[in-house]
C-alpha positions as CSV (number, residue, x, y, z in Angstrom):
1,X,-30.5,-16.6,26.8
2,X,-26.7,-17.1,27.4
3,X,-25.4,-20.7,26.1
4,X,-21.2,-21.4,27.5
5,X,-20.5,-21.1,23.2
6,X,-21.4,-18.2,23.3
7,X,-19.2,-17.1,26.2
8,X,-16.6,-18.8,24.4
9,X,-17.3,-16.7,21.4
10,X,-17.1,-13.5,23.4
11,X,-13.2,-14.3,24.3
12,X,-11.8,-15.7,21.3
13,X,-8.7,-13.8,20.1
14,X,-9.4,-13.0,16.5
15,X,-7.0,-14.0,14.2
16,X,-5.9,-11.0,12.8
17,X,-4.5,-9.7,16.3
18,X,-3.3,-13.3,16.7
19,X,-1.2,-13.1,14.0
20,X,-0.1,-9.7,14.4
21,X,1.5,-10.7,18.1
22,X,3.0,-13.7,16.4
23,X,5.0,-11.4,13.6
24,X,5.5,-9.2,16.3
25,X,7.5,-12.4,18.3
26,X,9.2,-13.5,15.4
27,X,10.8,-10.2,14.7
28,X,12.0,-10.6,18.2
29,X,13.1,-14.1,18.0
30,X,14.9,-13.2,14.3
31,X,17.2,-10.6,15.9
32,X,19.4,-13.3,17.9
33,X,18.6,-15.8,14.9
34,X,20.1,-13.5,11.6
35,X,21.6,-16.8,9.6
36,X,18.2,-18.3,9.7
37,X,16.0,-15.4,9.1
38,X,18.5,-14.7,5.9
39,X,18.6,-18.3,4.8
40,X,14.8,-17.7,4.8
41,X,13.7,-14.6,4.1
42,X,15.3,-12.3,3.2
43,X,17.9,-13.8,0.5
44,X,15.6,-16.1,-0.8
45,X,11.6,-16.2,0.0
46,X,11.4,-12.4,1.0
47,X,14.0,-11.2,-2.7
48,X,12.0,-13.8,-4.8
49,X,8.6,-11.9,-3.2
50,X,9.7,-8.7,-4.2
51,X,12.0,-8.2,-7.3
52,X,7.9,-10.3,-8.8
53,X,5.9,-7.0,-6.7
54,X,8.3,-4.5,-7.7
55,X,7.8,-5.9,-11.5
56,X,4.5,-6.0,-11.8
57,X,4.2,-2.7,-9.6
58,X,7.1,-1.2,-11.8
59,X,4.3,-1.9,-15.7
60,X,2.8,1.5,-14.3
61,X,4.5,4.7,-14.7
62,X,3.8,6.2,-11.3
63,X,4.2,5.9,-8.0
64,X,0.9,3.5,-6.6
65,X,2.8,3.9,-3.3
66,X,2.5,7.4,-3.2
67,X,-0.9,7.2,-4.1
68,X,-1.4,5.0,-1.2
69,X,0.5,6.9,1.4
70,X,-1.4,10.2,0.4
71,X,-4.7,8.2,0.8
72,X,-3.9,6.8,4.3
73,X,-3.3,10.6,5.5
74,X,-5.9,12.2,3.9
75,X,-7.9,9.1,5.9
76,X,-6.5,9.7,9.0
77,X,-9.0,12.7,9.6
78,X,-12.0,11.5,8.1
79,X,-11.4,8.3,10.3
80,X,-10.7,10.8,13.7
81,X,-13.8,12.1,12.9
82,X,-16.8,9.3,12.2
83,X,-14.9,7.9,15.4
84,X,-16.3,11.3,17.3
85,X,-19.3,10.8,15.6
86,X,-19.9,7.3,16.8
87,X,-18.8,8.1,20.0
88,X,-21.9,10.6,20.3
89,X,-24.5,8.5,18.3
90,X,-23.2,4.6,19.4
91,X,-21.3,2.2,17.3
92,X,-17.4,3.6,18.9
93,X,-16.2,0.8,19.8
94,X,-17.4,-1.6,16.7
95,X,-16.0,1.4,14.1
96,X,-12.2,0.9,16.7
97,X,-12.6,-2.8,16.3
98,X,-12.7,-2.4,12.5
99,X,-9.6,0.3,12.6
100,X,-7.6,-1.8,14.8
101,X,-8.3,-5.3,12.3
102,X,-7.2,-3.0,10.0
103,X,-4.2,-1.6,11.2
104,X,-3.1,-5.6,12.2
105,X,-4.1,-6.8,8.6
106,X,-1.6,-4.0,7.2
107,X,1.0,-4.8,10.3
108,X,1.1,-8.5,9.0
109,X,1.4,-7.8,5.5
110,X,4.1,-5.5,6.1
111,X,6.6,-8.0,8.1
112,X,5.7,-10.1,5.4
113,X,6.5,-8.6,2.6
114,X,9.8,-6.2,3.9
115,X,9.1,-6.3,8.3
116,X,11.1,-9.0,9.1
117,X,14.5,-7.7,7.6
118,X,15.2,-5.2,10.6
119,X,16.6,-8.2,12.1
120,X,18.3,-9.3,9.5
121,X,22.1,-9.7,9.1
122,X,24.2,-7.2,9.0
123,X,25.6,-6.6,5.3
124,X,29.3,-6.2,7.2
125,X,28.2,-9.8,8.8
126,X,28.3,-10.4,5.2
127,X,30.8,-9.1,3.6
128,X,33.1,-9.6,6.1
129,X,34.0,-6.2,7.9
130,X,35.4,-5.8,11.1
131,X,33.6,-3.3,12.7
132,X,35.0,-1.9,15.7
133,X,35.9,1.3,17.9
134,X,38.7,3.4,15.6
135,X,40.4,6.1,16.5
136,X,40.5,9.7,15.3
137,X,43.2,9.1,13.6
138,X,41.5,6.5,11.3
139,X,38.2,8.6,10.9
140,X,41.1,11.9,10.0
141,X,42.5,9.3,7.5
142,X,38.9,7.9,5.6
143,X,37.9,11.5,5.1
144,X,41.1,13.0,3.9
145,X,41.0,10.0,1.8
146,X,37.3,10.3,0.5
147,X,38.6,14.3,0.0
148,X,40.7,13.5,-2.1
149,X,38.3,10.7,-4.5
150,X,36.0,13.7,-4.4
151,X,38.0,15.8,-5.9
152,X,39.4,13.4,-9.0
153,X,35.7,12.1,-10.0
154,X,34.7,16.1,-9.6
155,X,37.4,17.0,-12.6
156,X,34.5,14.5,-14.8
157,X,31.8,16.3,-13.1
158,X,29.0,18.7,-15.5
159,X,28.3,21.7,-14.8
160,X,26.1,24.4,-14.7
161,X,26.2,28.1,-15.0
162,X,26.8,28.7,-12.2
163,X,30.1,26.7,-11.4
164,X,27.3,23.7,-10.1
165,X,27.1,19.8,-10.3
166,X,24.7,19.4,-12.5
167,X,23.1,15.9,-14.5
168,X,23.0,16.3,-17.9
169,X,20.1,13.4,-18.5
170,X,17.8,14.9,-15.6
171,X,16.2,12.7,-12.6
172,X,14.6,10.1,-15.2
173,X,18.3,9.4,-17.5
174,X,19.4,8.7,-12.8
175,X,16.4,6.6,-12.8
176,X,16.9,4.6,-15.5
177,X,20.7,4.0,-15.5
178,X,20.7,3.0,-11.3
179,X,21.0,-0.3,-11.6
180,X,24.0,-1.0,-13.3
181,X,26.0,0.1,-10.2
182,X,23.9,-3.4,-8.4
183,X,24.2,-5.1,-11.8
184,X,28.2,-5.3,-11.9
185,X,28.1,-5.4,-7.9
186,X,26.3,-8.5,-7.9
187,X,27.9,-10.3,-10.0
188,X,30.7,-10.7,-7.3
189,X,28.3,-10.2,-4.5
190,X,25.4,-12.7,-4.6
191,X,22.8,-10.6,-2.1
192,X,23.0,-7.7,-3.9
193,X,22.0,-9.1,-7.4
194,X,18.0,-8.7,-9.0
195,X,15.5,-8.0,-11.4
196,X,13.6,-5.5,-9.9
197,X,11.4,-3.4,-10.6
198,X,12.6,0.7,-11.6
199,X,13.1,3.0,-8.8
200,X,9.9,6.4,-9.6
201,X,9.7,10.1,-9.0
202,X,7.5,10.7,-6.3
203,X,5.0,13.3,-8.1
204,X,4.7,15.8,-4.7
205,X,8.7,15.9,-4.1
206,X,8.5,19.4,-3.6
207,X,6.5,19.5,-1.2
208,X,8.2,17.1,0.6
209,X,11.2,18.7,0.7
210,X,10.0,20.4,3.7
211,X,9.8,17.1,5.7
212,X,13.4,16.2,4.4
213,X,12.9,13.3,3.5
214,X,14.5,12.1,0.0
215,X,12.7,8.5,-0.5
216,X,10.6,6.2,0.8
217,X,11.1,2.6,0.4
218,X,7.3,1.5,-0.1
219,X,6.9,-2.4,1.7
220,X,3.2,-3.1,0.1
221,X,4.2,-2.6,-3.2
222,X,8.0,-2.9,-3.4
223,X,8.5,0.6,-5.0
224,X,11.6,2.8,-4.5
225,X,10.5,6.1,-4.5
226,X,12.7,8.2,-4.9
227,X,12.3,12.9,-4.5
228,X,13.2,14.5,-7.6
229,X,13.5,17.6,-6.5
230,X,16.3,17.6,-5.0
231,X,19.5,18.0,-4.9
232,X,21.5,17.2,-8.0
233,X,24.6,16.7,-6.0
234,X,23.1,13.2,-3.7
235,X,20.2,12.6,-6.4
236,X,21.6,9.6,-7.8
237,X,23.4,8.5,-4.0
238,X,19.7,8.9,-3.1
239,X,18.2,6.6,-5.7
240,X,21.1,3.7,-5.0
241,X,19.7,4.6,-1.0
242,X,16.2,3.4,-1.7
243,X,17.9,0.2,-4.1
244,X,19.0,-1.4,-1.0
245,X,16.1,-1.2,0.8
246,X,14.1,-2.2,-2.2
247,X,16.4,-5.3,-1.6
248,X,16.1,-5.6,1.6
249,X,18.3,-4.1,3.3
250,X,15.9,-2.2,6.6
251,X,18.7,-0.1,8.6
252,X,19.5,3.7,7.1
253,X,23.4,3.4,7.6
254,X,23.5,0.1,6.0
255,X,21.0,1.0,3.0
256,X,23.7,4.3,3.0
257,X,27.0,1.6,2.8
258,X,25.7,0.4,0.1
259,X,24.4,3.6,-2.3
260,X,28.3,4.1,-1.8
261,X,29.2,0.6,-2.8
262,X,27.2,0.5,-5.9
263,X,27.9,4.6,-6.8
264,X,31.5,3.0,-6.9
265,X,30.8,-0.1,-8.8
266,X,28.8,2.7,-11.3
267,X,30.3,3.1,-14.9
268,X,29.2,6.4,-15.2
269,X,31.1,9.1,-12.8
270,X,27.6,11.1,-11.6
271,X,27.0,8.5,-9.7
272,X,30.8,7.0,-8.7
273,X,30.8,11.6,-7.4
274,X,27.4,11.1,-5.4
275,X,27.9,8.2,-3.5
276,X,31.5,9.4,-2.6
277,X,30.0,12.6,-1.7
278,X,27.0,11.0,0.2
279,X,30.2,8.9,2.1
280,X,32.0,12.5,2.7
281,X,29.4,14.1,3.9
282,X,28.8,11.5,6.4
283,X,32.5,11.6,7.8
284,X,33.2,14.7,7.8
285,X,29.8,15.4,10.0
286,X,31.5,12.9,12.0
287,X,35.2,14.2,12.3
288,X,33.5,17.6,13.1
289,X,31.5,16.1,16.7
290,X,35.5,14.3,17.2
291,X,38.1,17.5,16.0
292,X,36.0,20.2,15.0
293,X,39.6,22.1,14.2
294,X,40.8,18.9,12.0
295,X,37.6,19.0,10.5
296,X,37.6,22.4,9.2
297,X,41.6,22.5,7.9
298,X,40.4,19.3,5.8
299,X,37.7,21.3,4.4
300,X,41.0,23.2,2.9
301,X,41.8,20.4,0.5
302,X,38.9,20.7,-0.9
303,X,39.3,21.8,-5.0
304,X,36.9,24.6,-5.8
305,X,34.0,23.3,-7.5
306,X,33.4,20.6,-4.9
307,X,33.6,24.1,-2.5
308,X,30.6,25.6,-4.6
309,X,29.3,21.7,-4.7
310,X,29.1,21.7,-1.0
311,X,27.8,25.4,-0.8
312,X,25.1,25.4,-3.0
313,X,23.7,22.5,-1.6
314,X,23.5,23.4,2.4
315,X,22.2,26.9,0.4
316,X,19.4,24.4,-1.0
317,X,18.4,22.8,1.9
318,X,18.4,26.2,4.1
319,X,15.3,27.0,1.9
320,X,13.1,23.6,3.3
321,X,14.7,24.1,7.2
322,X,11.4,24.3,9.8
323,X,9.0,22.7,12.0
324,X,7.9,20.0,9.5
325,X,11.6,18.8,9.0
326,X,11.8,18.9,12.5
327,X,8.3,16.7,13.2
328,X,9.2,14.1,9.9
329,X,12.4,13.1,11.5
330,X,10.6,13.1,14.9
331,X,8.6,10.6,13.4
332,X,11.1,9.2,10.9
333,X,13.0,8.3,14.7
334,X,10.4,7.0,16.6
335,X,9.8,4.6,12.9
336,X,13.3,3.2,13.7
337,X,13.0,2.7,17.1
338,X,9.4,1.0,17.1
339,X,11.1,-2.0,14.1
340,X,14.2,-2.7,16.5
341,X,16.8,0.4,15.7
342,X,17.8,1.6,19.3
343,X,19.6,4.2,18.3
344,X,16.6,6.0,16.0
345,X,18.2,8.3,13.4
346,X,21.2,8.4,15.5
347,X,22.3,4.8,14.2
348,X,23.0,6.9,10.4
349,X,25.8,7.3,12.1
350,X,27.5,3.7,11.9
351,X,28.2,3.5,7.8
352,X,30.9,5.7,9.0
353,X,32.3,2.4,11.1
354,X,31.4,0.4,7.9
355,X,33.6,2.7,5.4
356,X,36.6,2.4,7.8
357,X,36.1,-1.2,8.1
358,X,35.6,-0.9,4.2
359,X,38.6,1.5,3.6
360,X,41.3,-0.7,6.0
361,X,40.1,-3.7,4.5
362,X,41.4,-3.4,1.5
363,X,43.9,-1.2,2.2
364,X,42.9,2.6,1.1
365,X,44.0,4.2,4.4
């Protein structure tokens, strides 16, 4: 006999779905209330949580994130096979319901642990940077200043037998020293301070190169994971970029800018150089799109060491170009758009706007 109680039970929305939907609405609401999010989540509750969790997961010398990530990738075809079997034998709806419930729980944890930071107040606002529309002349002056800075820093860099930048202590030494820049930066800018677990190497770094992915922050374990097989030129900057994500800055362009800031504050030459090269690569790309002739003329100012590093860096990545790389970029682009970054991976160009605002504010151009 069908009772009113049973009918009411059937119409009841599971709590996982309801909370997941509320998290989605909250993230959209917070886009227009960055100050509130900053005060009660990003700079307080979320910051404390990430520090605690990253210290706990930091006990393990390997990346827990990598294990979980690979495990879930393997699970995808398994889940698909089980679903097809259930379609044929019965119980497909119940199985699909369980999968959806699990995904909702993952989404809830993701948003609680880090996801709301996609709606965080911009770092430009925090640092009182006047980000606006800049002229071609200003872009040229920025790039020129970065070339000059890179040339000066390059004189203090260790070379391998081919005359290309190399990291004397290897990736382990880089991971160990990475926090030094943030410690110094955090003394004057509190939002960058904190005691976090150190960045970790990715075991499957070599195959990951074919995706073009050089690092990955994993909110569920609060680990900053780094592809240690990438070129030495930008390895230190990559570590600093992932650490910026660990500190709650979700935007890719902001993480790049913060990587430049922390690299500039770092006491070691290799970090300073790597961060400056990250900035130079982005600004030179922007200038090339705006005025290819000006960009080409500016490359004549490169020192011989700088030319060797850039040439070797470009040759390195030519070995990993292909469909996998393009697909990974599309997936990352979709991920950014789903989380509120309308321009997707194109937003990486905004780093140049932050650099321009920074250089103009501090009279560097």
